N, C-alpha and C positions, 0 to 999 in steps of 0.2 A: 277266610283268608288268614287269620291268625292263630286260631285255636287249634291245637293238635287233634287230629281225629275228625275235624268238622268236614273236611273235604278229602275225598280219595286223592292220594298222591300229592297233597298240598305241601307237607313239610318233609323233605327227604332226609332230615336229622335222625328220623326214626330208623333203626337198623333193619335191613332186609334178613332173610333167612341166612344167606351165606355169611354176612358179616357177623351175625349173632352167634353162628357156629364157630367162626373164628375167634371171637372173644371168649367163648367157653373154653377153647383150646389154648388160649393165650397163657404164657407162663407168668408167674407172679413178678410184678414189676419190680419188687425189692431186689430181684436178681439181676436187674438192669435190662435195658431194652434188648430184644432179641432180633437178630437179623431178618429181615423181611425179603421176600422174593422181589426181584426188581419189577417195578410197575412201569408200563409204557407211558411216556409223557407226550400226550396228544394235545393239540390245540383244540379250541372250542370249534363246534360246528353249528352253524345257524339252524340246521334242520333237526338238531336233537337237543331238547330241553332237559335240564336236571329233573329227575323223577320218572323218566321213561326208561325201559329196560336198556342196561349197559350203559346209562349216562354216567355212573360213577367213574367208569374207566376212561371216559372222556374229559373228565374235569381237569382243571389246571392245578399242579401242586401249589401249596399255598405260597412259598418263597417267589415262585415264578409269577403268580398272580399279582403280587405286590409289585414285582419289577415291571410288569407289563402296564400297570396303573401309573407307575412313575414315568415311564417313558411316554405314555399317552398325554399326561400332563405337561411334560416338558415340551412336547411337540406343539401342543395346542397353545402353550404359553409363549412360545417364540413368535406367535402370530398376533398376540394381544398389544394393544396400544399402551404406552406408558402414561402416567398421569402426574400432574403437578398439584400438590395437595399442601394445604396449610398445616402448620405444626400440630394444631389440635386435631387434626384428621388422619395424621400419619402413624399413629401407634400401631405396631403389629405389622405393618407393611415392610417390604424389602426395598433397600435403596437400588435405585436403577442408574444412578450416577455417583461417582465418588463424592464423598463429603469432604470438600476442600476448604481450608480455612479462609474467610474473607477478611481477616484482620489478624493482628498479633493478638496473642492471649497470654497475659493480660495486655491490654492496648496502651498501657503506661505503667510505670512503676507504682505499686500499690502497697499499703500496710497490710501484713499478714495477721495483725493483732490490734486490739485495743491497747493504747499506751501513749507513749510520747515519741515523736520524731526528733532525733538529737543530731547535733553536728559537733564533731570533735569530742575530746575527752571531756568527763564530768568533773566536778558538778556544773550544772546547766542553769541559765536563767530561762524561766519558763514565760513565754508570751501569754498574754491574757486570752487572745482568741483561739479558737480550737480549729482543726481541720476536719470535716465531715465527708462521708462518702457522697458522690453525685454533685459536689461543688466544683467551681472552677479551679484552676491551677493556683495553688497557694503561693504566697511571697516566699522567696528562697530564705534559707536559714543561715545566719551568720555563725562563725566558729564560736562554740560555748552556748549556743541558744538551743532551746527546746520547745516544742508546741504539742499540745493535746492532740492525739490523732485517733480516728476510728477505723476499724476493720474495713478494707476495701477503698479507703480514701486515698486520693493521689498524693504521692510522696513530695514534699517540698524539694526544690532544687538545692544541692549540697548536703542533703541529708546523709549522715554516716550510717545510721542504723535506727531500728525502732526498739525502744525499751518497753517490754510489757508492763501493764499496770501493776501486776503483782510483784515486779522485780524492781520497783523504784518507790521513792518517798521524797516528799518535800519537807524542807525544815522551816523554821520559823520566819525565815527571810524569803521564803517561796522558791529556794533553790532546789533543783532536783538532784538526788544522789542515787546511784545504783546500789542495790542491796544483795546482788548476787554475783559478785566479781566484776570482772572487765566486760565491757559490752564490745562484741565482735563486730568488724565492719561488714555491712550489709545484713546484719542479723534482723530476722522477721520482716524482711522486705521481699516482696514478690517483683522480680524485675520484669520489664516489658518483654514479652515473648518467651517467657519461662516455659509455658506449656506448648506453644506452637508459633510459628511465624506465618504470615500471611502467604497463602499459596500452598502450605503444607497439606498433604492428604492425612485427613484424620481417620477416615473409614472407607473400605473399598465398596465397590459395587457388590451387592449380595448381602451385605449387613443388615441384620434385623433391626428395625426401629423399635427399641425399648425406651422406657421413660428416661433412662440415662442419655441414650442418643439425642432424644428430643432437647434435653437441657444442653448438650454440647453443641447441637445444631444452633440453638438460639444464642449461646455465648459467643459462636463463631460467626454470627451475623445474618443467619438464615432466617426468612419468613416462610419459605415454602420448601418443599423437598420433591425431588423427581423419583418416583417410587413405582413399583409393580402393583397394579390395582388388585384389590381383593377379588377373587373369584365369586360370581354371583351364582348362588344355588337356589333352586326351587324344590320344595318337598310336596310330593303327591301322595296322599294317604289313601290306600284303597281298602275296601271291604264294606259290605253292607252291614255287617254285624257289629259295627263299632259304636260306642256311645261316648259322648264328649263330656258327660256329667252323670252324677249319680251312681247307684249301684247296679252291677250287672243283673239282668233279669231276662226271662223269655228267650234264652239262648243268645242273647246280646251280651257283649263284654266291653270293658272300658278300653278306649284307644290309649295305650301307653306310648306309642312311638310319637304321636303328635306332639306332646309336651317334652319328650326326651330328645329328639333329634335335632330340632332348630338350634338350641343352645350347644349342643355337641358339634353341629356343623360350624357354628361361630367359633367354637373353641379350636377347630381345625383351620381357622383363617378364612372362612367363607362369610360373604354378605348374603344372608338368607332374604330373599326377596319376597318371597310368597310361601304360604303353607295352605294347601287346597286338600279338602276332602272330597273324594270322587265317587265313593262306594264301589260297587262292581258293575262298571259301565264301559264297555269297549269304545263307544263312540266318545264318551267324555274323555278317556285316557288319550285316545287318538288326538282330539282337538288341544288338550292340554300340552301334549308334547310337541305337536307341530306349531302351537302358538307361543311357546315358551322362548324367552330371549336369554334365559340363563346360560352360564357357562357349563353348569352341572345340574342335571335333573336327578332326583333321587325318589325312587318309588319304594313303597312298603307293601310287600305281599305280592301275589300273583306271578311269582317267578317260576313256579313249578308247572306242573301238567294237569291241574284240576280243571273242572268244567268251567269255572269262571275266572281262570288264571290267564289274564289277557296281555301280560307284558310281552311275551315272546311273539304272539301273533301281531301285535301292534309294531313291534320293531320290524318284523318282516315286512309289514304293510308300508312302512316309510323307508324301506331299504337301508336300514341301519347295519352297520358292521358290527358283529359281535367280536369283541376282543377277549372277553373271558366269559365262559358259558358253564358256570358250576366250578367250585373250588373244593380241592381235597381238604377240607377243614370241617371241624365240628366245634360248636354248632355253626351254622350258616352255609351249608354246602350248596344250596341252590341259588347263590347270589350271582349276579352278572354284571359286566360292564360293556357298554356299547358305544360307538360313535356314530353320530347321525351325519347325514349329508351336509348339514349346515356347520360341521366341525364342532357340534356340541357333544357333550358326553352324558351318558345316563348310567347311573348305578342302581341296579335293581336289588333291593334288600329283601331277605325273607320276612314273612310277617311275624314270625315268633320274636319277642323282644331281645333276648340275648343273641339269637341268631342274627338280628338285624345289627346289633352292635358289633358282632364279629365281621359282618360285611362292611360296616363303616370303617373299621380299623384296617381291614384287608385291602379294600379298594378305594374308598373315598379319601382316606387319609393320605396316601401317596399321591394320588390325583391332585388333591386340592393343595397339598404342599409344593408340589412342582408347578402347578398352574400359577400360584402365588410367589414362586422362586424363593420359598422359605427354606432355611437349612434343615437338613435331615438331623434327627436326634442322634446321639452318639449311641450305638448299639452296646448293650451289656448284658450280662447273664449273672443270676444268682442261684445259689444251691436251694433246693426245696426242703422244707422241713419234714415232709412226709412223702411217700411214694404217691404217684398219680397213674391210675389206669389209663392206658392209651387206646385209641382206635387202631384196628389192625392195619388199616391202609392211609388214614389221614391224620393230618395235624390236628391237635385239640387246643382251644384257647380257654385257659381256665383262670377265673378271678382269683387274685392273691392279695394278701396284705404284706407289706414289707416290714420285717422286723429286724432292724440292724442290717446285717449283711446276708439276711436269708428271706426266702419268700414262702409264706404259709398259705397253702390252697384253702379255699373257701368252698362250703357246701352250697346247696341251691345253684348248681351251675347248669342245670337243664336248658334246653333251647327257649323254653317259653318262660324262664324265671329271670327276674332282675334282682331278687334279694341278695344274691351273692355280689354281683357287680356294683350294687349300691353301696356296699361296705368296703369295696376293693380300693386299692391304690393303683393297681396295674393288672395285666393279664399275663399269664406265663404261657410261653409257646411249647407245648408238649409234643415231642415227635411222635410219629407212628410207632406203636409198640409200648409206649408209656415212659415213664422216668421214675428212678428210684429216689429214695430219700438222700439227700446230699448231693444229688447231680445238678451241676450247673445248667440252667434253663434260660433261654433268652426271655427278657422282660420287656413289655410294651407298657410304658407308663401311660396313666390317664391324664389328661391335660390339666385337670385341677388338682392333681396330686403331686405336681411338681412346681419348682419355682417358676416365675413369669406368668402367674395366672392373670395379672391384670392386662397383659399383652394377648393372651390367648382369647380373651372374652370380649375384645373390642369388635 
């Protein structure tokens, strides 16, 4: 299922004769991408799986495949029920109702600093008792009086200003004097409603719940939030040749995708409900898919046309609709996206590890993002530090490290390799024909390489 060459037709990332000849004839990418003959854009056909003759010409262009996955997620997300969750369970979700202030913030005049609350011009007679945060309303101040006050404490009635601790001193008679000029009226007082008034909209529908949003919601009086639930994802790992521990031996290899995919799916906003290893068993695959209650089923391997590649036959058996049947991208060409009759979605990833990562970012990321109503990342491009050879017809996704305002391509970027992406910050989207050094190239950030990691991994 996963190892290149193990099964005939398993991994369509290996070039066929026509493509190899095209690469030989390809100009030096340092001269810039060369014009390509227009390729027909044809939708996926359920009757033709990647790996069969002519399948490359039926594959979906990479940008179009991502758009199809986005639309599929948005359509399915519109049918999902909203949830009311406590604040400690809301991190990383998307608001499904506006966050409206339930109280003024602050709800009373408070001290912005440790110091003294003073009334009128100084010097001031200092009361013995102080005012602490969380206590009941203190007694009013008379003109010429001061009282010790803590940050966040309620301001006594008739207070003129707060004098910071470092800006005042007391004399031998206990009278308070300012040490930094005149004290301005209202100085270091947070007036009631300074941040918002009750009923003000603080955040709109669609805002991502970050740690700061949780703090704002709590301050505004919320115990629960109405949100879009996390999409539930189930992972089905296929292949008789996979080991879960120890060294490879006797034709068996370690399963890299079982450890890799669940945390990556969580980073994309999914709640991973199950990871199941099924081997190469058509009936087990059929039972797992038809018995799943997840919003998204992810399979690994079995998406080409080898003798034990059962994903396409199983999808035909259950009457699923193929939305994407192969993508013009390397690695990861034989990926697929299907919708079942129960309005679930299935993303079929190739078995080779980096090809599976490509499928994850091409199809699963936009699908999960729109299912969870999460905002799309702002697209951006960076110049490459060196030329990258391209595929003659397909987009290439290349691991890169970000160095200032440039992206440096990494080696070990074959479909079966993880060494490059393990050191990467992002993937560069290399167009057909390649990219020259200095050429601006679209960048796909990896979720743990950008700010907001604590949100991504909830």
